[in-house]
N, C-alpha and C positions, 0 to 999 in steps of 0.2 A: 802648251798653256801653263801646267802644272809646273814646268821646269823654269819658266820666266818667274812665276810668283815664289818658287822655292829659292831662287837665285837673291830674291829681294830679303830673305829672311837673314842674310849676312849683316844686314844693317841693324839688328836687332830689334828691341822694344826701347822707343823714347818717347815716353808719355809728353805731353803738350800740343798746342794748337795752332803754333805758327806755320808747320809746314802743311798742313792740311789746308789752312786759311789760304796760303799762298796758290797752291795748287788749285783750289777750288775757285778764287779769283782769276785767275788765268782762264779757267774754262768757263766764266761768266756765270759763277755762282748758282749752279743748277740746284743746290739744296734749298735755295731760297724759292723756288718756283714749285715746291712740294708740300703737301699737307702731310706732317710726320706724326707717328705715335712712337716715342723713344722709351725704350724698356731696358733697365738695368738689373743686376741682382747677381748674387753668386751662383745660383741653379735656378732652373725654370724657365729661363727668358725664351728658350727655342719652343717650349711647349706652349707657352703663352701666346707666342707670335703664330704659331701654327692654327691655334684655336680662332684667334681673331681674324686671320686671313680667310680661314675657310668660311667662316661665317660671311664677312664682306664679299667675297669672291660669289657665295651663293644669293647675296642679296642683290648682286647685279654690279659691284663696283670693280674697277681695275686695280689690283692691288700688288705692289712690289713689297718684297721683303729681303732683307740683308741681316743675315745671320752668319755667325762664325763659332767654332771651326767648321770645316765640312768633314764628311766621311769618306768621299772617294775622289772627289774632282772640286777645284776651286769654284767652278762654275755653279755649284749647288748654293754657294754664298749670295748669289744676286738672281732672284727669280721675281716673274711677273705673272700672276694668277697660277702658280705652283710649277711654272715651267722655267727650268734654269736657263740662264742666257745662253745663247749658241755659242760655238767656236768662232764663227764668223763674226758676230757681233763683238765679242770680247776682243778678238784681235784688232778690229777697226777702232775700238775705243783705246786700246793699249796705243795703237800708234798716234792717236789723237792727243794723249796725254803725255807723250814721251817730251814734246817741247815745255811741257808745263814743269816735268821733273827737272830737266835742265834749267830751266828759268828758276827753281827753286834752289838749285845748288849755286847759280851765279848769285843769287842775292844774299848767299851766305847762311841759309837755313840749313844745309846739308841735304843728304838724299833722303825723300821721304821713305819710310819704312813699308814692309808688305802691307800692313793693316791699313796705313793711310794710304796708299795706292788703290787697293781694293774699295776702300770707301768713297774716295773720289769717282772711281769708275760707276760704283753703284748710283750714286745721286746723279751722275750723267746720263746713265742708262736710263734710270726711272724717268727722269724729266724728259728725255726723247720718247719713251713709251707712254707719256701723257698719264701717268697714273693718278687714280683718284686718291689713293692713299698710299704713304710708305711706312711699312712697320720696320723699324729699325732697331738692331740690338746694339749695345754697348759691346765692345770686345772686352776691355778690362776696367773696373772702376767705373768713373764717371766723368770727374772734374776735367780730366786731361786726356780723355778717351777721344780719338779723332771723330768719332760720331757726334761729339757735345757740340757741334757748331749748328745744330738745327734750331728752328723755333717752332717747337712741337706744338699739337692740339692737345695731347695729353701725354703725361709722362708715367711710367710706372717703375716700381723697386719690388722685385719679386720676394726676395729676402736677402739677408747678409749674413755670410758666414765668413770664417777665417779662411782666405785663400789669397794668393798673389801677395803676401805680404811683404816681398822684396820691394814691391813698387807701391803698394796699398798701406802697408802696415805701419807700426809694429802690432796694433792691437784692434780688437773688434770696433772700438769708436773710430779709430783712423780709417779703417774700411768704409764704414757707414758716413762719415764725413765727405769720403771720396765719392762715393755713390750718389749722396745726395747733391752732388755738384750737377746733376743733370737738371733739377730743380730750376724752374723759370719764373719770373715774375708774372702773376695773375694766371698760371697755367696749373691746372688740378694736377696733384700727384697721387696714383693708387699705390698703397701699400698692401703687399699680398701677405704678410706674416704679423706677429706680434710680439717681437722682442722688445722688452721695455727700454733698454739701452739704445737700441736704434729708433725707437718710437719718439724718444725723448729729443734725439738729434733732427729727426724729420719735422717734429713739430716746431723745435726753434727756428729752423729754417723756413718753414711754412709762415710763421709769424712775420719773419724779416722779410719775405719776398710777396706777401699777401697773396699766396697761393693757398687754395683749398686742400688739405690733406684728407683723403679718403681710404677708409680701412676697407680692405676687399671683404672680409669676414662679416663685416657688419652691413655692407651695402649689397653684396649678393649671398643671401643665406640659402645655404644648400641643406636639405632636410631630406628624411624617408630615403636614405641611400641603401640600396641592394647591391652588393658588391658580387660581381658575375665572374671574377677571376679574369682570365684572359679576355673575356668578353666585354671587360669594363664594367660600367655601372648602369643601373637605373635610378633616377633621382628626381626629387622636386626641387625648384629652387624659386626664389622669388628676389627681384630687384624693383627699384622706383618704377621702372618700366614694365615689366613682364613678371608674370606669375604663371608658372609652367609645372605640370604634373607628368611623372610618367616618361621622363626624357630619357633618351639613350645616351650614353657618353661613352665614346670606343676606348679612350687611353686607360689601359689598366694601371693598377699602384694607387692606393690612397693618397699618397703624395700630390697625384694629378689633381685631387679635389680642390686644393688651394689654387694651383694654376687655373683650374676653370673659374673659381670665384675672382681672381685677378682678371681674368680676360673678360668675364661678364661685366666687371666693375667698369674697365675700359670702354666696354661697347656701351655700357649705360651712359657714360660722359660723351661719348661719340653721338649717340642718339639726342642728347641733349643740345649738342652743338650743330644739329642740323643734318646727320648722316641716319637716314632712315633703315632702321632695321626692324623687320616684323618678327613677331613671337614665331610664326610658322618657319621662318629661316632657321630658328635656333633648333626646332624640332627636326627638322632635315640635316642640317649641317653638324651637329654635335655627335651622331653617330657615325660619321665619316672623318673624322679627325685621324690623321696618321702622322708619327713623328719617328724617323728612323733613329736606331742607335739608343733609343730609350726605353729599356724594359722590352726589346724587340725580340719576338720568336720566330727564329729563322727555320727551324727543323722541328719535328715530331718524332717521338718514338726512337731515340731518348730526344727529350726537349732540349734545344740548344738556344739559349739567350744570350743577346748582346746588350751591353749597356755601358753608357759611356762615362759614368759617375767618375770624376776626377778629383774629387776632394772629399773631406770627411762628411760634410754636410750631405753631398749626393750619395755617398756610401750608405749613411744612416736610411735616406729614403729606400734605397735599393733593399737594404736588409728588411724594412719594414713589409716592403712589398712581396719579397721572397718567403716571409713568414705568414703573409696572408695566402699566397698562391700554392705554395708546398709546405702546409704545416708539419708533416711528419717526414720530410724528405732532407737528404744532404747533397749538396752538389759537388761536382768536380769543377773547381775554380782556375780557370786560366787568366791569369792577371799579368798586366804590366803598369808598372807606375813610375810617374818621372820624378827626378832626384829631388825638384823642390816641394813635393808634396809630403803630407803627413801618413807617411806609408805605415808605419807601425799601427797608428791608429786605425787606418783604414782595413789592414789586414786583422787586427783584433776584433773589428766590428763585424767582420765577415764570419769568424771563426766558428759559430755556433752551427752555420748553414753548410759548411765545408766539410767534404769527407778527404778529398785528396786537393792539394794547391800545386799548380804548375806556373812556375813564376818565369816571365818571357823578359826580354829587353825591349822596350820601346825604340822606335827608330828615332835619331838625330841626336844632338849634343846632350840633350837634357836627359838621356837615358844611360848615361855611363856608368852611373852607380847602380846598376841592377844586381849585382852580385852581392852588395850590402843589403838589399831588400829581400834577396834569397835568404840571406842568413837570418833576417827577422823573420821569414816565414817560418824558417825550420824550428824557430822557438815558438810561434804561435799554433803551428799545426801538426799533428801527429805524423802524417803522410805528406 
């Protein structure tokens, strides 16, 4: 399965909706049979999706989740009630979609990309599984992302940072406008940050579309936070629907509090639209959130931590978390950075927490320039 999808990477990244619309039309437009929550943002999408899905599952809903990228297998990207799609189910769907791919080519649209194929497979699987809600992450940007064919119940933008500038840039405003492309007429948008440049763009779009703009930090007010390090947090929060005290929240790192506020704001909007979510479910589900590869401790004595921060915005969050959890310690940093990232900025941000840096080469074509990153590291780090 992984070889099949890796072979599709040769078609590259081709922003646009023509191919995905052709694929889905051939398959009977399965996305139109789903209730979707659509999430965009530079970082935090996966954490927000993990929080929402855990709460909804414990409330008794059947929940599909489409996220990217994966850590170990492509199957992780397509899950129902936390279970990845099986080999057998994915192969059957691949065989079913192949005629649609050929039809897309015959119509002159070109070969669908890896991500477009996965998007179509996810929608088809969720429709067949009769999920109550599909939580769908954009792959990159918003306007021309292949997930942007959905008619969502709620949309959300976690934050906007400077990343993927080759496709979304050249600047922050351009990235923000592209991500704002997921907004739909009359559909509320949750914004999980407070950047004034981004907020201005989202407000303008909101006025044009007649959709409400909801600021997460004003809707879900998190107070009395006790930081328990690797154990996460104990906190109080209030929304228009819930007032909760002494809630355990399992994800470590203060950056996750913004993601929690965003998720609670989405759930609040869902409650207003008929999805019953009890306060008791919030008490039982928030201590059980898990999200692999994000500040994940996989070994103790010594502590070994995995983090998939892949841009400067994500590295800032990682650095803040390291300062909280290890205020007096420096780490051995094993790092691989793709060629199109702000490698120098990322290395400099981690300098104060690093004792020794080991530079590795990431797999694939985008990791060719790793020796230049090594040269940058020799200027930033003493060892």
